[in-house]
N, C-alpha and C positions, 0 to 999 in steps of 0.2 A: 726590271731585271731581277731575277731571283739570286739569292745568296745563301751562304751557310747560316747566316743570322736568321733567315726566314725559317729554316729547319729548326733552329734553336727555339723559336717562338712556338712552333708546333709542339715540340717536346715539352716546353713549359706549360702550355695549355693542357696537354694530356696529363702531366703530373698534377696539376691543380684539380682537374676534373676527377681523376681517380682518387686523389686524396680526399675530396669531398664525399665521393662514393664510399670510401672506407669509413669515414666518420659517421655517415648516416647508417651504415651497416652496424657499426659499433653501438650507435644509439638504439637501434632496434634490439640488439642482443641485450643491452643493459636494461631495457624495459620489457623484456620477454615475460616477466612474472607479473606484470600489471594488466589486469583484465580490461581496464578502461583505455589502455593505450592502443592506438591504431598504427599498424605497420606503415612505415614510410619507404618510398621507393625513389631512387634517383633516376631521372630521365635524361639520358645523355643525347646530345644532338650535335651534328656537324656544324661547325661555325661557317658563316657565309664565305663562299669562295671568292677569290680575286681574279680579275680579268687581266691576262697578260698577252703580249704579242707573241705570235708563233715564232719559234727559233728558226723556222725555215725561211724567214724573211719574205713571205708572200703577202704580208699585210693582214693576214688573218689573226684572230684572237683565240685564246684558249682560257679555260677556267681551271684554276689551280686550287685544290683544297687547302684549307688553313688550319685544320685540326679539329678538336672536339672541345665541347664545353657543357656544363650542367645547365640544361634548359629549365628544369624545375625539380623540386623535391615534393613529390605528390603523396598525399595521405590517402591510403586505400580504405575507402569507406563507401557504403551504399546508403544513400538517403532513403530509398524505398524500404529497405530492411529496417532502418532506424525508425521510420514512421510506424511500421508494423509492430516492431518491438515495443515501442512506447505505448501503443494502443493496447496490446495484449498484456503488457505489464500492468497497465492501469486496471484492467479487468481482473487480473490475478490478485492485485493488492486489495481490490474491493471484496473479492470472495474471502481472502484471508482475514480482512477486518471483520466481516460479517461472521465468519466462522469462529473467530476469537470470542466475540460477544456471545454467540449462541452456545459455545462451549462453557462459558461462565454461567449462563442461564441454566444449562443442564446440571452444573454442579450445585447451583442454588436449589433447584427443584429436587435433585437427589432422588429420582425415581427410576426404577423400583428399588425401594430399600425399606427397612424397618423404621428408619428415622424420618421418612418423608411424610407429606401431608396426608396421603392416602391411608397410611398406616394409622395416623392419628385419628382420621375420620372413622376408620374401622373400630378403633377403641372407643370413640364417642358413641357410636350406635350400639356397640356391645354393652356399654355401661347403662344405657337406657333399657336395653333388653334385660339386663340383670336386675335393674330396679323394678321392672314390671313383674319379674318373678318373685322378688322379695322386697316389697315396698316399705316394710316396717324396719328394715335394717339400716341403722345409722352408718355402719361401715360401707354399705353399698352406696348410700347417698353421698357419703364423703368421697368415695371413689369416682362417682359421676362428676361431682364438683371439680375434683382434681383433673379428670380427663377433659372436661369442658374448658378449664383454665389452660390446659396444655394446647387445646385446639386454638384458643384465642392467641396464645403465644406463637404458635406455628404460623397462623395467618400474618401476624405482625412481623414475624421474622422474614417471611417471603417478601412482604411489602417493603420492609427496610432494606433488604438486600438488593431488590430490583431498583429501588430508588438510588441506592449507593452506586449501583452499576451505571445508572443514567448519569450521575454526577461524574463518575470516572470517564465515561465516554465524552462528556462535555469538556472536561479538562484536557482529554486527549485531542479533541477537536481544536481547542485553542492553541495547543502546542504545535499541531500540524499546520495550522494557518500561519503561525509565526514562522514556521519552517518554509512555507511557500513564499512569504514575503522576503525572507533572507535569500532564498534561491533566486527570486526575481531580481533583487538588488545585485547579486553576484553575477548573474547572466548579463545584466545591463552593463556592469563594469567590464566584463570580458568583451562585450560588443565594442566598447570604446577602445580597448587595447588592440583588438583584432583589426578594426577598421584603420586605426592609426598605423599599426605595424605593416599592413598590407597595402597602404596607400602608395608606397614606392615600388610595389611589385613583390612577388613572392607570396608565400602562404604561411600564416602563423599556425603551423600544424599542432604544436603542443597546446597552445591556447584553445584551439578548436576542440581538441580532445577533452580538455577541462570543461569547456562549455557543454559538450555533448553529455558528459558525465552528469552535470547538474540538470540538464534537460531530462535525462533518464530518471533521475531521482524525483524530479518534479512531476513526471508523468505518472509515477506510482501514487502520488498524492491526489492528483486531479488530472483528468484527461485533457491534454493540450494539443493544439494544432500549431505546428512550427513552420514558418516560412522564412527562407533566407533571401535577403536582398542582394543586389549587385555589388553593394559595398562590403559584403561579407557579414553584416549584422543580421541577426535573426529577429523576427517578430513572433511573439508567443501569444496565442489567444486561448482564453478559457470561456467556453460558452458563447463564443462569438465576440467577446470583448477583449481588448488588448491588455495583457498583463505586462508584457515587455515590448517596447517599441524602440529599437535602437538602444540609445543610452538612457532612455526614460523607462520607468516602471511604475505600476500602480500597486496599491496596497489593499489587502483584504482584511476584514475583521469579522469576528463572531459576535452577533448581537441578539438580544431577546426583545421582542416587541411587547409592549405593555398589554396589548389586546390579544396577543398570541404567545403562549408560553413556549412554543417550539423554537428551537435555536435556528438562527438564520445567518447564512454566510453572505456578506454584503461588501460591495465595492465602497471604499471610504470616499473616493473622489466624487462619485456620482450618486452615492446613496442608494443604489439599486441592488436587489438580490442577485447573487451569482447563480447562473444556470450550470448545474453539475451533471454532465452526461454520464461520466464514469469516474472511477477512482476510489481510493481509500476513504476520502472525506465524504463522498456521496454515500458510501455504504454505512459509515458511522452515523451520518445524519438520519438515514432511514432507520437504523437500529434505535437511535435515541428518540426519534419523533414519531415512529410508526410502530415498530415491533414491541419495544418495551412498554409504551403506554397501553398497547393492546393487552399485553400480559397483565399489567396492573389493573386495567378495567375488568378483565375476566375474573381476576381474584376478588375484586370488589363486588362484582355481580354475584359471585358464588357465596361470599361471606354474607352479603346483604340478604340474598334469598333465604339462606339458612337461618339467619337471625330472625327475619320476619316470620317465617313459617313456624319455627320452634316457639317463638313468643306467642303467636296466634293460638297454637294448641295449648301452650302452658297456661295462658290466661283463662282458658276454659276448664282447667283442672283445679284440684284442691291440694294444698299442702297438708302435712301431718297435723297442723293446727286447725284444720277445717276451713281455712280461708282460701279464696280464689282471686283471680284478676291480677296476679303478679306476672311480670315479665321474667323470663329466664336470662336473656341477654339485655344489655342496655339498648333501648330502641335506636334504630338508625345506624346500627353497627356496620362497618365495612372492614376490609382486610387490615386497614391501618389502625382501627380503634375498636375492634370487636372485643367486648369484655362482659363478664358476668354482671347481672344486676346487683344492686346493693343488698336486696333482700336475700337472694340466693347465696351471695358471698358471706353474708352475716351468719346464716344458719342453714345447713343443708336440709333441715326438716321443712323448710319453705318450698322445696322443690315439689311441684304439683304432679305427683305420681298418680293420684286418684282422680277418677272422672265423676264419682258420686259423692266423695267426701267420706265414704265409709272406711273403716279400718281394714287394712289388708287388700284394698282395691288398687291394682296397678294398671288399670285400663288406659289411663292417660299416658303413662310412661310407655306403654306398648304402642299407642298411637304415634307418639313422638319418635319412637324407634322405627316405625313404619315410614317416616318421612324419607328415609334412605331410598325407598322405592318409588317415591312420588316424582312427577314431572315438574320440577321447579324452575329449571333454567334451560328449557328446550331439551330436557332429558333429566335423568336423575343426577343427584349431586356427584355421585361416583363417576357416572358416564361423562359429565361435563369436565371433571378434573382429568379423567383419562384422555379426553379429547384435547384438552389444553397441553398435556404432556406429550401426546402423540404429535401434535402440530409442531411443537418445538423440536422434537426428535427428528421429524421428517425434514424440517427446514435445516437443521444442523447437518443431517446426512447429505442433503443436497449441496450445502456449502462445501463439505469435504469432497464430494464427488467433483464439483466444479473446480475446486482447487487443484485436484489431481489432473483434470483435463487441461486446465490452463497452464499448470507447471510443465506438462509435456509439450504443449505448444510453444511456451516461452523457451524451453530448452532447445527445441528444434530451431527456433529463430536465432537463438544465441549461437548455436552450432554453425548456422549459415553465416552469421556475422563474423564469427571467429575464422571461418574458412577464407574470408576476404580480408579482415582487418587483423587477425591474430598473427603473432610472430611465430614462425617455424624456425627453430634453432638449426635444423638440418639445412634448410634453404639459406639461412643467413650465413652459415659457415661456408656453403658452396659459393655464395656471392663474395664472401671475404677472400677466398682463394682466388676467384676470378679477378677481382679488382686488384688484389696484391700482385698477381702476375702481370696485369696490364700496367700497373704502376712501375713494376720492375722493368718491363719492356720499354716504357717511356724514359726511364732513367738510363737504360742502356743506350737508347737513341741519343740522349743528351751526351753521354760519354763518347760515342762514336763521332758526333759532330764536334766535340771538344778536341778530339784527336785530329780531325781534319783541319781545324783551325790551327792547331799546333804545327802541323806539317806546313801549312801555308805561311805562317808567320815566322816560325823559327828554323825551318829546314830549307825552304826554297832560297836560291841564290847563294848557297854555301860553297858551290864548286869553285876551286882555285884559290880559296882563302887559306 
């Protein structure tokens, strides 16, 4: 049999449900400025009805509603967009990392400019040409020696700067791997808190937001595959190997093999190399172990070819003292150690400008000046260096173009994510008003029922007293 107390229970449930709805709305408004926050929504549901006998006395039963309750507080999030976002963010981070390294290489090369290697080479060839025109001049010989010394310094500078950049990239890799290990540990800890918190029902929405934020940051470092289990914990895979599995995580390390100087990202537990499909670390590894060594090798090839050919011709000529067979550079010179021979450094008169040994003969200096036009390294020295600079510029331009494309794609995905998960203050204010009115109506119902009870208890049976 129904009673007024039954109505009071309905009103109490309504008050409790809309109070929770107001609290969730307030939580959304308070976190509207946080990009990583996912909007939460209260799902209200009618409580199970009760079966009562019909008041008509015909033995039939009726179902009477019992009010409303909060069925769940749902986090509005798209797993599909999250997966897309992480993959594309990983590619964006890769192009950004490559672009940063290439930009530094462009600064090191500093071409075209009057301080670049090409300008120094031009001065070197011009100095030989001047010596061919005036082989007896001590000042011209001294100018050539100074220009050659400047060329050696320029090669050494390029080599040192590129090696320093490799070391910087290596240090960055170690820092990023430490960051991966930290994120993996934090995600595993959040898995434990989420599974524990959701074991009794409900959803740990704020903890899930924190975990998704870490997954997004992890995806920029290395391309990951994320799978969520029925218990709410996620499994994170890198190159097909588990980085995080529930409350457990694996550790990565950067190692150098004794047989292979290239840096290697390795799983500590199993000792196997990590397969890197995408991400910032993959790009840095490629820069450190492929692009920069190629640049260094090209510079060494250029310096070595120049050293060998100039020495070959110089040995065939004669210095002002009438002697021949001297090297102009120290034999076996590369970009790292190209330097003038001891004889030339000691006395510029030892420079073999003459081909016959006669006074005033500058034929050998002219031959060496002509090395500029010889095919030494699959082309002339100038052509080879221009090709090296052009390859770097084209690759840097491609990196910038791909960055712009990826940024546009990531912005579009972020816009789609925010359309689902982002907090709209206008919408939340509308919900605030709606839930406030519902709460007020439930409170009014409670007041009406209270007045009915007052009539029954305090006013009935008062006649004749």
